[in-house]
Every structure is written in C-alpha cells, then in structure tokens.
C-alpha positions in Angstrom: -15.2 -4.8 -13.6 -14.1 -6.3 -10.2 -10.6 -5.3 -9.1 -8.7 -8.6 -8.5 -5.9 -9.2 -6.0 -3.9 -12.4 -6.0 -1.4 -13.0 -3.2 1.3 -15.6 -3.4 2.5 -16.4 0.1 3.6 -19.2 2.4 0.9 -18.1 4.8 -2.4 -17.8 2.9 -4.3 -18.0 6.2 -3.1 -14.5 6.9 -5.6 -13.2 4.4 -8.0 -11.4 4.2 -7.1 -10.6 7.9 -8.0 -7.0 8.6 -9.1 -6.6 5.0 -12.1 -8.7 5.9 -13.4 -5.9 8.1 -14.6 -2.3 7.8 -14.5 -0.6 4.4 -12.4 -3.3 2.7 -14.5 -6.1 4.2 -17.8 -4.6 3.1 -16.4 -4.0 -0.4 -15.2 -7.6 -0.6 -18.7 -8.8 0.4 -20.2 -6.5 -2.3 -17.9 -7.8 -5.0 -16.1 -4.5 -5.5 -12.8 -6.4 -5.3 -11.8 -10.0 -5.0 -9.0 -11.8 -3.2 -7.2 -15.0 -4.0 -4.5 -16.0 -1.5 -2.4 -18.9 -2.9 0.1 -21.1 -1.0 3.5 -21.1 -2.6 4.1 -24.6 -1.2 1.6 -25.9 -3.7 4.5 -25.6 -6.1 7.1 -26.9 -3.7 9.5 -29.7 -4.6 9.7 -33.2 -3.3 7.9 -34.9 -0.4 8.4 -31.9 1.9 7.3 -29.3 -0.7 10.5 -27.4 -0.5 10.3 -23.8 -1.7 13.8 -22.5 -0.6 17.5 -23.4 -0.7 20.8 -22.2 0.6 22.2 -19.1 -1.1 25.0 -19.3 -3.6 28.1 -17.6 -2.3 27.3 -18.5 1.3 25.6 -16.5 4.0 22.9 -16.9 6.6 19.3 -17.9 5.8 17.6 -19.4 2.9 16.4 -18.0 -0.5 13.1 -18.7 -2.3 13.8 -20.8 -5.4 13.1 -19.2 -8.9 11.5 -22.4 -10.3 9.0 -22.6 -7.5 8.1 -18.9 -7.7 7.8 -19.0 -11.5 5.5 -22.0 -11.3 3.3 -20.1 -8.9 3.2 -17.0 -11.1 2.4 -19.1 -14.2 -0.9 -20.2 -12.5 -2.1 -16.6 -12.2 -0.3 -14.6 -14.8 -2.5 -12.2 -16.8 -2.5 -8.5 -17.6 -2.1 -7.5 -14.0 1.2 -6.1 -12.7 3.3 -8.4 -10.6 4.6 -6.7 -7.4 7.1 -8.2 -5.0 7.2 -6.6 -1.5 10.8 -6.0 -0.5 12.6 -3.4 1.7 14.9 -2.6 -1.2 12.0 -1.7 -3.5 10.8 1.8 -4.5 8.8 3.4 -1.7 5.1 3.0 -2.0 3.5 6.4 -2.7 0.0 7.6 -3.0 0.5 8.2 -6.8 1.6 4.6 -7.1 -1.4 3.4 -5.2 -3.7 5.5 -7.4 -2.2 3.9 -10.5 -2.6 0.4 -9.2 -6.2 1.1 -8.1 -7.0 2.4 -11.5 -5.9 -0.9 -13.2 -7.5 -4.4 -13.3 -5.8 -5.5 -10.0 -2.5 -6.8 -8.8 -0.5 -10.0 -8.2 1.5 -9.7 -5.0 4.5 -11.9 -4.2 5.3 -12.0 -0.5 8.9 -12.8 0.3 10.2 -14.7 3.2 13.6 -15.9 4.6 16.5 -13.9 3.1 14.7 -13.1 -0.1 13.8 -14.3 -3.6 16.2 -15.4 -6.3 16.9 -12.4 -8.4 16.5 -14.2 -11.7 12.8 -14.8 -11.4 12.3 -11.1 -10.4 14.0 -10.0 -13.6 12.4 -12.8 -15.7 8.9 -11.8 -14.7 9.7 -8.0 -14.8 8.3 -7.6 -11.3 7.9 -4.2 -9.7 9.8 -4.1 -6.4 7.9 -2.0 -3.8 8.7 -1.2 -0.2 6.3 0.1 2.4 9.1 1.7 4.5 12.7 1.8 5.4 12.6 -1.1 7.8 12.6 -4.9 7.7 9.5 -7.1 8.3 9.4 -10.8 8.9 7.8 -11.3 5.5 5.9 -9.6 2.7 2.4 -10.4 4.0 2.1 -7.4 6.3 3.4 -5.1 3.5 0.9 -6.7 1.1 -2.0 -5.9 3.5 -0.8 -2.3 3.6 -0.7 -2.0 -0.2 -4.0 -3.6 -0.7 -5.8 -1.5 1.9 -4.4 1.7 0.3 -5.7 0.6 -3.1 -9.1 -0.8 -2.1 -10.2 2.3 -0.4 -9.8 4.2 -3.7 -12.0 1.8 -5.7 -15.3 3.3 -6.9 -18.1 2.7 -4.4 -15.8 1.8 -1.4 -15.7 5.1 0.4 -19.0 6.8 1.2 -18.2 10.5 0.7 -17.0 11.4 -2.8 -14.4 13.8 -1.5 -13.0 11.4 1.2 -10.1 10.5 -1.0 -9.3 13.9 -2.3 -8.8 15.8 1.0 -6.2 13.5 2.6 -2.5 13.4 3.2 -0.5 13.1 0.0 -3.5 13.7 -2.3 -2.1 17.0 -3.4 1.4 16.6 -2.2 0.7 17.9 1.4 0.0 16.3 4.7 -3.6 16.6 5.8 -4.8 19.6 7.9 -5.9 19.0 11.5 -9.4 17.8 12.4 -11.7 18.8 15.3 -15.1 17.8 16.5 -17.3 18.3 19.6 -16.8 19.4 22.3 -15.7 22.9 21.2 -13.4 23.1 24.2 -11.6 20.2 25.8 -9.0 20.1 28.5 -8.6 23.8 28.1 -8.0 23.6 24.4 -10.5 25.4 22.1 -11.3 24.6 18.5 -9.8 27.3 16.1 -12.5 29.9 15.9 -12.4 30.0 12.1 -13.9 26.5 12.0 -16.9 27.7 13.9 -17.5 30.7 11.7 -19.5 29.1 8.9 -17.3 31.0 6.4 -16.4 28.2 4.0 -13.9 30.2 1.9 -12.1 31.2 5.1 -12.2 27.7 6.4 -10.7 26.4 3.1 -7.9 28.9 3.3 -7.2 28.1 6.9 -7.0 24.4 6.1 -4.6 25.0 3.2 -2.3 27.1 5.4 -2.5 24.5 8.1 -1.6 21.7 5.7 1.3 23.6 4.4 2.6 24.4 7.9 2.3 20.8 9.1 4.1 19.5 5.9 6.9 22.0 6.2 7.4 21.1 9.9 7.0 17.3 9.8 8.0 16.4 6.3 10.5 18.8 4.8 11.1 16.3 2.0 7.5 16.5 0.9 7.5 20.3 1.4 10.4 20.6 -1.0 8.7 18.5 -3.6 5.5 20.4 -3.2 7.4 23.7 -3.6 9.0 22.5 -6.8 5.7 21.5 -8.3 4.3 24.9 -7.5 7.2 26.7 -9.1 8.6 28.1 -5.9 12.1 28.0 -4.6 12.6 25.0 -2.3 
C-alpha cells in the first residue's frame, strides 16, 4: 500500500521541493509514496479568503483560525495521524519517524504567523512535533524534514537493506566515522583496522567509535543509551 502524505499549507508550491529529487523523488515517481499539498486558502473566508485573525488578549501577529483549519482537515481526514509542526512540540526522534513510516501515512499541518488556534489542535487531537529548538518562518521546512526522514525508511526506497540500520540514532548512538579512498589524504591515514579485512575487528572498532563520538558530542544520548544497557549513567 502506498504511503500517503497530505500537507496543509499556505504555500503548496513549496512541495515537493527537494523531495522531488534523489531517493525521495525516485520513490515518488515509482509510487512508493504519494504527496498531496493543499492550499489552506481554499477554505478561507470572504472575498479575500482570510485564514487568520488577531489574537484574543492582544499581542503581535495573527493567528490561524480554527474554523478554517478544521474545514481543511475535514477534506482529508482518515485513519492517518494529524501532525502540526510547531517549535513547542515534542522533538522529532528516529523512533517517532519509524512509527510514522510504518503507518499508512501522515497529514501535516504547517503553521504560519503567530500560530494556530489551540482549540482546533485539541479538537482534532493533533500531535505537536518540533524539528528543533529554534523558530522557523513556517511549518513547511519542518514538514520537508519530517517527510524526508520517513520516506527514506519506506520499503524499496533505499538500495542497501542495511542502510537504515547502521545510522545515527538507529541503536541510540551516533554513527561511526566513514572513510574512503585515498588511504592517506593531507597527511591523515585511514585507521589501519579498516584495511585489515577482519570484519569482526572492524565491527568492534565501529561500535567503540560510535560510543566515543556519542559520549563526546551528545552526552544526553549517551546517558539514555547507558540506561537502556543497564549501565550507570
């Protein structure tokens, strides 16, 4: 069954964007996933197709109206989860990506302006997801990130069967370093163990390297990894 993505946005022309190229683009052409980008202004009010209004309680900016958003969702609602991209959401993780990729698809709501009326988020039981602790101009860029992460995990998208299993976050660690030809470059040599042909030793080296990198660069991930392995953090 084709994995289906619907994006509700004020800028449908931003899609597929980079998802029309490389792995995602080829998968889209092959029908491994589908994309439907819909303009929220199709449900706007009045002659000017208004989608927003001033916030109750005052403050700068505008807020997307709940009636407009709800009408847009009604047109696409099915058994797929509805995700709103917002900096206040739960961080997007690889485990969340895997869960979404294993399902029938996703409906993504891209916020703009100051945000979306809270009532429609609660009414539609949307999942609030953030792609990082920073603020973007809108949810479209975040939607592209989420979709790319999901699409590459769909069956048949990546060439090598183990491409998705030996990556950062796949087992709670950052990925080990990679090297290719030439064996020496700018006075820096490839670690000798990688040239040994001893696959067991190479696997052990990669595991150790992944642990070292994670402990150094992401102590938060390292602590979580330690706890899952039953070690002291």
